[in-house]
All heavy atoms as a GROMACS GRO file, in nm:
protein
  535
    1MET      N    1   0.087  -0.118   0.000
    1MET     CA    2   0.000   0.000  -0.001
    1MET      C    3   0.089   0.123   0.000
    1MET      O    4   0.183   0.133   0.079
    1MET     CB    5  -0.091  -0.002   0.123
    1MET     CG    6  -0.194   0.109   0.121
    1MET     SD    7  -0.303   0.110   0.266
    1MET     CE    8  -0.400  -0.034   0.242
    2SER      N    9   0.060   0.215  -0.090
    2SER     CA   10   0.143   0.335  -0.101
    2SER      C   11   0.116   0.431   0.014
    2SER      O   12   0.014   0.420   0.084
    2SER     CB   13   0.119   0.404  -0.236
    2SER     OG   14  -0.007   0.467  -0.233
    3LEU      N   15   0.203   0.525   0.030
    3LEU     CA   16   0.188   0.626   0.136
    3LEU      C   17   0.060   0.708   0.112
    3LEU      O   18  -0.012   0.739   0.207
    3LEU     CB   19   0.310   0.717   0.140
    3LEU     CG   20   0.313   0.825   0.247
    3LEU    CD1   21   0.305   0.760   0.384
    3LEU    CD2   22   0.439   0.906   0.235
    4LYS      N   23   0.034   0.739  -0.013
    4LYS     CA   24  -0.087   0.817  -0.045
    4LYS      C   25  -0.213   0.740  -0.007
    4LYS      O   26  -0.308   0.798   0.047
    4LYS     CB   27  -0.089   0.850  -0.194
    4LYS     CG   28  -0.202   0.937  -0.236
    4LYS     CD   29  -0.193   0.973  -0.383
    4LYS     CE   30  -0.308   1.063  -0.423
    4LYS     NZ   31  -0.304   1.100  -0.563
    5GLN      N   32  -0.217   0.610  -0.034
    5GLN     CA   33  -0.334   0.527   0.002
    5GLN      C   34  -0.350   0.518   0.154
    5GLN      O   35  -0.460   0.522   0.204
    5GLN     CB   36  -0.320   0.387  -0.060
    5GLN     CG   37  -0.335   0.384  -0.210
    5GLN     CD   38  -0.303   0.247  -0.267
    5GLN    OE1   39  -0.216   0.178  -0.216
    5GLN    NE2   40  -0.373   0.212  -0.374
    6LYS      N   41  -0.238   0.501   0.223
    6LYS     CA   42  -0.245   0.495   0.371
    6LYS      C   43  -0.299   0.626   0.426
    6LYS      O   44  -0.382   0.625   0.518
    6LYS     CB   45  -0.107   0.466   0.427
    6LYS     CG   46  -0.059   0.325   0.408
    6LYS     CD   47   0.078   0.306   0.470
    6LYS     CE   48   0.129   0.167   0.447
    6LYS     NZ   49   0.263   0.147   0.502
    7PHE      N   50  -0.249   0.738   0.374
    7PHE     CA   51  -0.294   0.870   0.421
    7PHE      C   52  -0.443   0.887   0.394
    7PHE      O   53  -0.518   0.934   0.480
    7PHE     CB   54  -0.213   0.982   0.355
    7PHE     CG   55  -0.258   1.118   0.398
    7PHE    CD1   56  -0.219   1.169   0.520
    7PHE    CD2   57  -0.337   1.196   0.315
    7PHE    CE1   58  -0.262   1.295   0.561
    7PHE    CE2   59  -0.381   1.322   0.355
    7PHE     CZ   60  -0.342   1.371   0.479
    8SER      N   61  -0.487   0.849   0.274
    8SER     CA   62  -0.627   0.863   0.237
    8SER      C   63  -0.717   0.778   0.325
    8SER      O   64  -0.820   0.826   0.371
    8SER     CB   65  -0.645   0.822   0.090
    8SER     OG   66  -0.780   0.829   0.053
    9GLN      N   67  -0.673   0.657   0.352
    9GLN     CA   68  -0.751   0.566   0.438
    9GLN      C   69  -0.760   0.623   0.579
    9GLN      O   70  -0.864   0.620   0.643
    9GLN     CB   71  -0.688   0.428   0.436
    9GLN     CG   72  -0.771   0.323   0.507
    9GLN     CD   73  -0.705   0.187   0.496
    9GLN    OE1   74  -0.583   0.174   0.491
    9GLN    NE2   75  -0.787   0.084   0.491
   10ARG      N   76  -0.647   0.670   0.629
   10ARG     CA   77  -0.644   0.727   0.765
   10ARG      C   78  -0.732   0.851   0.775
   10ARG      O   79  -0.809   0.866   0.868
   10ARG     CB   80  -0.500   0.763   0.803
   10ARG     CG   81  -0.481   0.824   0.938
   10ARG     CD   82  -0.508   0.727   1.048
   10ARG     NE   83  -0.413   0.618   1.038
   10ARG     CZ   84  -0.383   0.538   1.136
   10ARG    NH1   85  -0.437   0.554   1.254
   10ARG    NH2   86  -0.298   0.439   1.119
   11TRP      N   87  -0.727   0.937   0.672
   11TRP     CA   88  -0.808   1.059   0.670
   11TRP      C   89  -0.958   1.023   0.668
   11TRP      O   90  -1.037   1.086   0.739
   11TRP     CB   91  -0.772   1.147   0.551
   11TRP     CG   92  -0.857   1.271   0.543
   11TRP    CD1   93  -0.954   1.298   0.456
   11TRP    CD2   94  -0.853   1.382   0.634
   11TRP    NE1   95  -1.011   1.418   0.482
   11TRP    CE2   96  -0.951   1.472   0.594
   11TRP    CE3   97  -0.778   1.411   0.746
   11TRP    CZ2   98  -0.974   1.593   0.658
   11TRP    CZ3   99  -0.802   1.531   0.814
   11TRP    CH2  100  -0.898   1.619   0.769
   12GLN      N  101  -0.996   0.924   0.592
   12GLN     CA  102  -1.134   0.882   0.584
   12GLN      C  103  -1.181   0.832   0.722
   12GLN      O  104  -1.292   0.863   0.765
   12GLN     CB  105  -1.150   0.774   0.479
   12GLN     CG  106  -1.294   0.730   0.460
   12GLN     CD  107  -1.307   0.624   0.350
   12GLN    OE1  108  -1.210   0.577   0.298
   12GLN    NE2  109  -1.429   0.590   0.317
   13SER      N  110  -1.096   0.759   0.792
   13SER     CA  111  -1.131   0.710   0.926
   13SER      C  112  -1.150   0.823   1.025
   13SER      O  113  -1.244   0.824   1.106
   13SER     CB  114  -1.024   0.613   0.976
   13SER     OG  115  -1.020   0.499   0.897
   14ILE      N  116  -1.059   0.922   1.018
   14ILE     CA  117  -1.070   1.036   1.106
   14ILE      C  118  -1.196   1.118   1.078
   14ILE      O  119  -1.269   1.159   1.170
   14ILE     CB  120  -0.944   1.126   1.093
   14ILE    CG1  121  -0.822   1.052   1.150
   14ILE    CG2  122  -0.962   1.260   1.161
   14ILE    CD1  123  -0.691   1.117   1.119
   15ARG      N  124  -1.224   1.139   0.949
   15ARG     CA  125  -1.343   1.212   0.911
   15ARG      C  126  -1.470   1.142   0.957
   15ARG      O  127  -1.563   1.204   1.011
   15ARG     CB  128  -1.346   1.230   0.760
   15ARG     CG  129  -1.437   1.343   0.715
   15ARG     CD  130  -1.451   1.341   0.568
   15ARG     NE  131  -1.556   1.242   0.554
   15ARG     CZ  132  -1.606   1.188   0.447
   15ARG    NH1  133  -1.562   1.214   0.339
   15ARG    NH2  134  -1.702   1.101   0.447
   16GLN      N  135  -1.475   1.011   0.941
   16GLN     CA  136  -1.591   0.933   0.983
   16GLN      C  137  -1.608   0.941   1.135
   16GLN      O  138  -1.722   0.960   1.184
   16GLN     CB  139  -1.578   0.789   0.938
   16GLN     CG  140  -1.697   0.704   0.974
   16GLN     CD  141  -1.681   0.559   0.933
   16GLN    OE1  142  -1.575   0.518   0.888
   16GLN    NE2  143  -1.784   0.483   0.949
   17ALA      N  144  -1.501   0.931   1.208
   17ALA     CA  145  -1.508   0.937   1.356
   17ALA      C  146  -1.560   1.076   1.399
   17ALA      O  147  -1.644   1.086   1.489
   17ALA     CB  148  -1.372   0.909   1.416
   18ALA      N  149  -1.508   1.182   1.337
   18ALA     CA  150  -1.552   1.318   1.371
   18ALA      C  151  -1.700   1.336   1.339
   18ALA      O  152  -1.775   1.396   1.420
   18ALA     CB  153  -1.469   1.419   1.296
   19ASN      N  154  -1.746   1.285   1.226
   19ASN     CA  155  -1.888   1.296   1.191
   19ASN      C  156  -1.975   1.219   1.289
   19ASN      O  157  -2.080   1.270   1.330
   19ASN     CB  158  -1.912   1.244   1.049
   19ASN     CG  159  -1.869   1.343   0.944
   19ASN    OD1  160  -1.853   1.460   0.970
   19ASN    ND2  161  -1.850   1.295   0.822
   20LEU      N  162  -1.932   1.100   1.331
   20LEU     CA  163  -2.009   1.024   1.427
   20LEU      C  164  -2.017   1.094   1.562
   20LEU      O  165  -2.121   1.094   1.628
   20LEU     CB  166  -1.953   0.883   1.442
   20LEU     CG  167  -1.976   0.790   1.324
   20LEU    CD1  168  -1.896   0.662   1.343
   20LEU    CD2  169  -2.121   0.763   1.304
   21MET      N  170  -1.908   1.160   1.602
   21MET     CA  171  -1.910   1.234   1.728
   21MET      C  172  -2.004   1.355   1.721
   21MET      O  173  -2.062   1.396   1.820
   21MET     CB  174  -1.768   1.283   1.763
   21MET     CG  175  -1.681   1.172   1.816
   21MET     SD  176  -1.524   1.235   1.877
   21MET     CE  177  -1.424   1.220   1.730
   22ALA      N  178  -2.019   1.411   1.599
   22ALA     CA  179  -2.109   1.522   1.582
   22ALA      C  180  -2.253   1.476   1.556
   22ALA      O  181  -2.343   1.560   1.536
   22ALA     CB  182  -2.061   1.609   1.465
   23GLY      N  183  -2.274   1.347   1.549
   23GLY     CA  184  -2.407   1.295   1.528
   23GLY      C  185  -2.448   1.281   1.382
   23GLY      O  186  -2.564   1.281   1.349
   24LEU      N  187  -2.350   1.272   1.291
   24LEU     CA  188  -2.376   1.258   1.148
   24LEU      C  189  -2.334   1.119   1.102
   24LEU      O  190  -2.218   1.093   1.077
   24LEU     CB  191  -2.296   1.363   1.070
   24LEU     CG  192  -2.324   1.506   1.105
   24LEU    CD1  193  -2.227   1.600   1.035
   24LEU    CD2  194  -2.467   1.544   1.073
   25PRO      N  195  -2.430   1.026   1.094
   25PRO     CA  196  -2.397   0.889   1.052
   25PRO      C  197  -2.345   0.884   0.908
   25PRO      O  198  -2.372   0.974   0.828
   25PRO     CB  199  -2.530   0.816   1.062
   25PRO     CG  200  -2.619   0.901   1.143
   25PRO     CD  201  -2.569   1.041   1.129
   26ASP      N  202  -2.275   0.780   0.876
   26ASP     CA  203  -2.213   0.763   0.745
   26ASP      C  204  -2.309   0.688   0.652
   26ASP      O  205  -2.351   0.577   0.682
   26ASP     CB  206  -2.081   0.686   0.761
   26ASP     CG  207  -2.003   0.677   0.631
   26ASP    OD1  208  -1.993   0.777   0.560
   26ASP    OD2  209  -1.954   0.566   0.603
   27TYR      N  210  -2.340   0.751   0.539
   27TYR     CA  211  -2.436   0.691   0.443
   27TYR      C  212  -2.386   0.561   0.385
   27TYR      O  213  -2.459   0.465   0.372
   27TYR     CB  214  -2.467   0.791   0.332
   27TYR     CG  215  -2.560   0.738   0.228
   27TYR    CD1  216  -2.696   0.718   0.256
   27TYR    CD2  217  -2.516   0.703   0.101
   27TYR    CE1  218  -2.782   0.666   0.163
   27TYR    CE2  219  -2.602   0.652   0.006
   27TYR     CZ  220  -2.736   0.633   0.036
   27TYR     OH  221  -2.822   0.579  -0.058
   28ASN      N  222  -2.256   0.555   0.351
   28ASN     CA  223  -2.201   0.433   0.291
   28ASN      C  224  -2.211   0.314   0.386
   28ASN      O  225  -2.244   0.203   0.345
   28ASN     CB  226  -2.057   0.454   0.248
   28ASN     CG  227  -2.047   0.550   0.132
   28ASN    OD1  228  -2.139   0.559   0.050
   28ASN    ND2  229  -1.938   0.624   0.124
   29ASN      N  230  -2.185   0.337   0.513
   29ASN     CA  231  -2.199   0.229   0.611
   29ASN      C  232  -2.344   0.186   0.624
   29ASN      O  233  -2.374   0.069   0.640
   29ASN     CB  234  -2.146   0.270   0.747
   29ASN     CG  235  -1.995   0.264   0.753
   29ASN    OD1  236  -1.932   0.197   0.672
   29ASN    ND2  237  -1.937   0.336   0.846
   30TYR      N  238  -2.436   0.282   0.615
   30TYR     CA  239  -2.580   0.251   0.619
   30TYR      C  240  -2.617   0.159   0.505
   30TYR      O  241  -2.687   0.059   0.525
   30TYR     CB  242  -2.663   0.380   0.618
   30TYR     CG  243  -2.803   0.357   0.565
   30TYR    CD1  244  -2.899   0.294   0.641
   30TYR    CD2  245  -2.839   0.399   0.436
   30TYR    CE1  246  -3.027   0.270   0.591
   30TYR    CE2  247  -2.965   0.378   0.386
   30TYR     CZ  248  -3.058   0.314   0.465
   30TYR     OH  249  -3.184   0.291   0.414
   31VAL      N  250  -2.573   0.194   0.384
   31VAL     CA  251  -2.608   0.114   0.266
   31VAL      C  252  -2.552  -0.027   0.278
   31VAL      O  253  -2.624  -0.125   0.254
   31VAL     CB  254  -2.555   0.182   0.136
   31VAL    CG1  255  -2.570   0.090   0.016
   31VAL    CG2  256  -2.627   0.314   0.113
   32ILE      N  257  -2.426  -0.040   0.320
   32ILE     CA  258  -2.366  -0.172   0.336
   32ILE      C  259  -2.442  -0.256   0.438
   32ILE      O  260  -2.473  -0.372   0.416
   32ILE     CB  261  -2.218  -0.159   0.376
   32ILE    CG1  262  -2.137  -0.101   0.260
   32ILE    CG2  263  -2.160  -0.291   0.421
   32ILE    CD1  264  -1.998  -0.055   0.298
   33ARG      N  265  -2.473  -0.194   0.552
   33ARG     CA  266  -2.544  -0.267   0.658
   33ARG      C  267  -2.686  -0.304   0.615
   33ARG      O  268  -2.732  -0.414   0.638
   33ARG     CB  269  -2.550  -0.182   0.785
   33ARG     CG  270  -2.608  -0.254   0.902
   33ARG     CD  271  -2.607  -0.169   1.027
   33ARG     NE  272  -2.643  -0.244   1.144
   33ARG     CZ  273  -2.766  -0.291   1.170
   33ARG    NH1  274  -2.864  -0.269   1.089
   33ARG    NH2  275  -2.789  -0.359   1.281
   34GLN      N  276  -2.754  -0.209   0.547
   34GLN     CA  277  -2.890  -0.236   0.504
   34GLN      C  278  -2.895  -0.350   0.405
   34GLN      O  279  -2.983  -0.438   0.415
   34GLN     CB  280  -2.948  -0.108   0.439
   34GLN     CG  281  -3.093  -0.118   0.399
   34GLN     CD  282  -3.188  -0.116   0.516
   34GLN    OE1  283  -3.151  -0.111   0.631
   34GLN    NE2  284  -3.316  -0.123   0.487
   35ARG      N  285  -2.803  -0.354   0.312
   35ARG     CA  286  -2.800  -0.463   0.214
   35ARG      C  287  -2.761  -0.597   0.275
   35ARG      O  288  -2.806  -0.701   0.230
   35ARG     CB  289  -2.706  -0.427   0.100
   35ARG     CG  290  -2.766  -0.318   0.012
   35ARG     CD  291  -2.684  -0.292  -0.108
   35ARG     NE  292  -2.750  -0.188  -0.189
   35ARG     CZ  293  -2.687  -0.104  -0.264
   35ARG    NH1  294  -2.555  -0.107  -0.274
   35ARG    NH2  295  -2.754  -0.015  -0.334
   36ARG      N  296  -2.680  -0.594   0.379
   36ARG     CA  297  -2.637  -0.716   0.444
   36ARG      C  298  -2.747  -0.775   0.532
   36ARG      O  299  -2.774  -0.894   0.530
   36ARG     CB  300  -2.513  -0.691   0.530
   36ARG     CG  301  -2.458  -0.818   0.594
   36ARG     CD  302  -2.340  -0.795   0.684
   36ARG     NE  303  -2.237  -0.716   0.619
   36ARG     CZ  304  -2.171  -0.615   0.677
   36ARG    NH1  305  -2.197  -0.584   0.804
   36ARG    NH2  306  -2.079  -0.548   0.611
   37HIS      N  307  -2.813  -0.687   0.612
   37HIS     CA  308  -2.912  -0.736   0.708
   37HIS      C  309  -3.055  -0.738   0.654
   37HIS      O  310  -3.138  -0.814   0.707
   37HIS     CB  311  -2.906  -0.653   0.835
   37HIS     CG  312  -2.777  -0.668   0.910
   37HIS    ND1  313  -2.744  -0.780   0.979
   37HIS    CD2  314  -2.669  -0.584   0.919
   37HIS    CE1  315  -2.621  -0.766   1.032
   37HIS    NE2  316  -2.576  -0.649   0.996
   38ASN      N  317  -3.087  -0.656   0.558
   38ASN     CA  318  -3.223  -0.648   0.503
   38ASN      C  319  -3.215  -0.641   0.350
   38ASN      O  320  -3.248  -0.538   0.291
   38ASN     CB  321  -3.297  -0.523   0.554
   38ASN     CG  322  -3.302  -0.519   0.705
   38ASN    OD1  323  -3.344  -0.614   0.767
   38ASN    ND2  324  -3.261  -0.409   0.763
   39PRO      N  325  -3.174  -0.748   0.286
   39PRO     CA  326  -3.149  -0.743   0.141
   39PRO      C  327  -3.272  -0.711   0.056
   39PRO      O  328  -3.259  -0.657  -0.052
   39PRO     CB  329  -3.095  -0.881   0.108
   39PRO     CG  330  -3.132  -0.967   0.222
   39PRO     CD  331  -3.148  -0.879   0.340
   40ASN      N  332  -3.393  -0.742   0.105
   40ASN     CA  333  -3.513  -0.715   0.028
   40ASN      C  334  -3.575  -0.578   0.056
   40ASN      O  335  -3.666  -0.536  -0.014
   40ASN     CB  336  -3.617  -0.824   0.052
   40ASN     CG  337  -3.567  -0.959   0.006
   40ASN    OD1  338  -3.495  -0.968  -0.092
   40ASN    ND2  339  -3.602  -1.063   0.080
   41ALA      N  340  -3.526  -0.510   0.157
   41ALA     CA  341  -3.582  -0.379   0.193
   41ALA      C  342  -3.520  -0.271   0.103
   41ALA      O  343  -3.403  -0.281   0.065
   41ALA     CB  344  -3.550  -0.348   0.341
   42PRO      N  345  -3.598  -0.168   0.070
   42PRO     CA  346  -3.544  -0.060  -0.010
   42PRO      C  347  -3.439   0.021   0.068
   42PRO      O  348  -3.447   0.034   0.190
   42PRO     CB  349  -3.666   0.027  -0.044
   42PRO     CG  350  -3.765  -0.006   0.062
   42PRO     CD  351  -3.737  -0.147   0.104
   43VAL      N  352  -3.345   0.077  -0.003
   43VAL     CA  353  -3.240   0.160   0.059
   43VAL      C  354  -3.274   0.305   0.033
   43VAL      O  355  -3.306   0.343  -0.079
   43VAL     CB  356  -3.102   0.126  -0.002
   43VAL    CG1  357  -2.994   0.216   0.055
   43VAL    CG2  358  -3.066  -0.019   0.023
   44MET      N  359  -3.273   0.386   0.137
   44MET     CA  360  -3.301   0.528   0.122
   44MET      C  361  -3.195   0.596   0.037
   44MET      O  362  -3.081   0.554   0.038
   44MET     CB  363  -3.301   0.597   0.260
   44MET     CG  364  -3.417   0.563   0.349
   44MET     SD  365  -3.416   0.660   0.501
   44MET     CE  366  -3.322   0.554   0.609
   45SER      N  367  -3.235   0.701  -0.032
   45SER     CA  368  -3.138   0.781  -0.104
   45SER      C  369  -3.055   0.857  -0.002
   45SER      O  370  -3.093   0.865   0.116
   45SER     CB  371  -3.209   0.880  -0.198
   45SER     OG  372  -3.272   0.979  -0.124
   46GLU      N  373  -2.945   0.916  -0.045
   46GLU     CA  374  -2.860   0.988   0.051
   46GLU      C  375  -2.938   1.106   0.110
   46GLU      O  376  -2.925   1.132   0.231
   46GLU     CB  377  -2.732   1.036  -0.018
   46GLU     CG  378  -2.631   1.088   0.079
   46GLU     CD  379  -2.492   1.099   0.021
   46GLU    OE1  380  -2.472   1.072  -0.097
   46GLU    OE2  381  -2.404   1.141   0.098
   47GLN      N  382  -3.018   1.174   0.032
   47GLN     CA  383  -3.097   1.289   0.085
   47GLN      C  384  -3.200   1.241   0.186
   47GLN      O  385  -3.217   1.301   0.292
   47GLN     CB  386  -3.166   1.362  -0.030
   47GLN     CG  387  -3.244   1.485   0.013
   47GLN     CD  388  -3.154   1.590   0.078
   47GLN    OE1  389  -3.050   1.619   0.025
   47GLN    NE2  390  -3.197   1.644   0.188
   48GLN      N  391  -3.267   1.131   0.156
   48GLN     CA  392  -3.366   1.076   0.249
   48GLN      C  393  -3.297   1.032   0.379
   48GLN      O  394  -3.351   1.056   0.490
   48GLN     CB  395  -3.436   0.953   0.189
   48GLN     CG  396  -3.531   0.985   0.075
   48GLN     CD  397  -3.579   0.860   0.007
   48GLN    OE1  398  -3.504   0.763  -0.010
   48GLN    NE2  399  -3.706   0.859  -0.033
   49PHE      N  400  -3.180   0.974   0.368
   49PHE     CA  401  -3.105   0.931   0.484
   49PHE      C  402  -3.066   1.051   0.573
   49PHE      O  403  -3.081   1.046   0.693
   49PHE     CB  404  -2.979   0.855   0.442
   49PHE     CG  405  -2.891   0.809   0.553
   49PHE    CD1  406  -2.928   0.704   0.634
   49PHE    CD2  407  -2.769   0.871   0.577
   49PHE    CE1  408  -2.846   0.663   0.739
   49PHE    CE2  409  -2.688   0.830   0.679
   49PHE     CZ  410  -2.726   0.726   0.760
   50GLN      N  411  -3.017   1.157   0.510
   50GLN     CA  412  -2.979   1.276   0.585
   50GLN      C  413  -3.102   1.340   0.654
   50GLN      O  414  -3.093   1.382   0.770
   50GLN     CB  415  -2.911   1.381   0.495
   50GLN     CG  416  -2.780   1.335   0.437
   50GLN     CD  417  -2.675   1.303   0.543
   50GLN    OE1  418  -2.675   1.360   0.650
   50GLN    NE2  419  -2.589   1.208   0.511
   51ASP      N  420  -3.215   1.345   0.584
   51ASP     CA  421  -3.337   1.397   0.644
   51ASP      C  422  -3.382   1.310   0.761
   51ASP      O  423  -3.419   1.362   0.867
   51ASP     CB  424  -3.451   1.404   0.542
   51ASP     CG  425  -3.428   1.510   0.436
   51ASP    OD1  426  -3.345   1.602   0.459
   51ASP    OD2  427  -3.494   1.503   0.331
   52TYR      N  428  -3.378   1.179   0.744
   52TYR     CA  429  -3.414   1.087   0.849
   52TYR      C  430  -3.326   1.107   0.973
   52TYR      O  431  -3.377   1.117   1.085
   52TYR     CB  432  -3.404   0.942   0.799
   52TYR     CG  433  -3.412   0.839   0.907
   52TYR    CD1  434  -3.534   0.801   0.962
   52TYR    CD2  435  -3.297   0.777   0.955
   52TYR    CE1  436  -3.541   0.707   1.063
   52TYR    CE2  437  -3.303   0.682   1.054
   52TYR     CZ  438  -3.426   0.648   1.109
   52TYR     OH  439  -3.432   0.553   1.209
   53CYS      N  440  -3.198   1.120   0.951
   53CYS     CA  441  -3.104   1.135   1.063
   53CYS      C  442  -3.124   1.268   1.135
   53CYS      O  443  -3.119   1.274   1.258
   53CYS     CB  444  -2.960   1.122   1.016
   53CYS     SG  445  -2.920   0.954   0.962
   54SER      N  446  -3.149   1.374   1.060
   54SER     CA  447  -3.167   1.506   1.124
   54SER      C  448  -3.300   1.506   1.201
   54SER      O  449  -3.306   1.562   1.313
   54SER     CB  450  -3.163   1.619   1.024
   54SER     OG  451  -3.271   1.612   0.935
   55LYS      N  452  -3.404   1.444   1.149
   55LYS     CA  453  -3.531   1.438   1.224
   55LYS      C  454  -3.517   1.354   1.347
   55LYS      O  455  -3.570   1.385   1.453
   55LYS     CB  456  -3.641   1.380   1.133
   55LYS     CG  457  -3.690   1.476   1.030
   55LYS     CD  458  -3.794   1.414   0.940
   55LYS     CE  459  -3.834   1.513   0.832
   55LYS     NZ  460  -3.924   1.449   0.734
   56ARG      N  461  -3.440   1.247   1.337
   56ARG     CA  462  -3.418   1.158   1.452
   56ARG      C  463  -3.334   1.230   1.559
   56ARG      O  464  -3.359   1.214   1.679
   56ARG     CB  465  -3.345   1.034   1.402
   56ARG     CG  466  -3.347   0.922   1.500
   56ARG     CD  467  -3.303   0.793   1.434
   56ARG     NE  468  -3.241   0.715   1.537
   56ARG     CZ  469  -3.128   0.652   1.528
   56ARG    NH1  470  -3.064   0.652   1.416
   56ARG    NH2  471  -3.080   0.584   1.626
   57ARG      N  472  -3.238   1.309   1.514
   57ARG     CA  473  -3.150   1.379   1.609
   57ARG      C  474  -3.220   1.498   1.674
   57ARG      O  475  -3.207   1.522   1.794
   57ARG     CB  476  -3.026   1.424   1.534
   57ARG     CG  477  -2.916   1.477   1.620
   57ARG     CD  478  -2.785   1.500   1.543
   57ARG     NE  479  -2.801   1.594   1.435
   57ARG     CZ  480  -2.789   1.567   1.305
   57ARG    NH1  481  -2.763   1.446   1.265
   57ARG    NH2  482  -2.806   1.661   1.214
   58CYS      N  483  -3.295   1.575   1.595
   58CYS     CA  484  -3.354   1.700   1.645
   58CYS      C  485  -3.504   1.694   1.666
   58CYS      O  486  -3.563   1.792   1.709
   58CYS     CB  487  -3.323   1.814   1.547
   58CYS     SG  488  -3.149   1.848   1.531
   59GLY      N  489  -3.567   1.585   1.631
   59GLY     CA  490  -3.710   1.573   1.646
   59GLY      C  491  -3.782   1.620   1.522
   59GLY      O  492  -3.740   1.714   1.455
   60SER      N  493  -3.890   1.554   1.489
   60SER     CA  494  -3.964   1.587   1.368
   60SER      C  495  -4.049   1.713   1.384
   60SER      O  496  -4.102   1.763   1.288
   60SER     CB  497  -4.053   1.469   1.328
   60SER     OG  498  -4.144   1.439   1.430
   61ASN      N  499  -4.063   1.763   1.507
   61ASN     CA  500  -4.146   1.880   1.528
   61ASN      C  501  -4.063   2.010   1.524
   61ASN      O  502  -4.108   2.114   1.571
   61ASN     CB  503  -4.218   1.870   1.661
   61ASN     CG  504  -4.124   1.862   1.777
   61ASN    OD1  505  -4.005   1.855   1.759
   61ASN    ND2  506  -4.178   1.858   1.899
   62GLY      N  507  -3.945   2.004   1.463
   62GLY     CA  508  -3.864   2.125   1.452
   62GLY      C  509  -3.794   2.166   1.581
   62GLY      O  510  -3.773   2.283   1.607
   63GLY      N  511  -3.760   2.067   1.662
   63GLY     CA  512  -3.692   2.096   1.788
   63GLY      C  513  -3.564   2.174   1.766
   63GLY      O  514  -3.506   2.174   1.660
   64LYS      N  515  -3.524   2.245   1.868
   64LYS     CA  516  -3.405   2.332   1.856
   64LYS      C  517  -3.287   2.275   1.932
   64LYS      O  518  -3.225   2.342   2.010
   64LYS     CB  519  -3.438   2.471   1.904
   64LYS     CG  520  -3.543   2.539   1.823
   64LYS     CD  521  -3.554   2.683   1.859
   64LYS     CE  522  -3.651   2.751   1.766
   64LYS     NZ  523  -3.653   2.891   1.782
   65CYS      N  524  -3.255   2.150   1.905
   65CYS     CA  525  -3.139   2.091   1.973
   65CYS      C  526  -3.009   2.127   1.900
   65CYS      O  527  -2.904   2.124   1.959
   65CYS     CB  528  -3.151   1.938   1.978
   65CYS     SG  529  -3.124   1.857   1.820
   66CYS      N  530  -3.017   2.165   1.773
   66CYS     CA  531  -2.897   2.190   1.694
   66CYS      C  532  -2.885   2.337   1.661
   66CYS      O  533  -2.976   2.403   1.630
   66CYS     CB  534  -2.900   2.110   1.565
   66CYS     SG  535  -2.929   1.936   1.592
   0.00000   0.00000   0.00000
């Protein structure tokens, strides 16, 4: 593995960890998990996933947690 690939992989891990700490789940991990555990269920689009996560985090009634 080249130095550039190692750096890119490390940066992706750091970015994912920071997003999870801020409450922003990773869409790619969602898709992988959804296809593995629920292969017949539809997969949300990235926009639907982001909307779902923000409603889950802040409440669907427009809560002011963020």
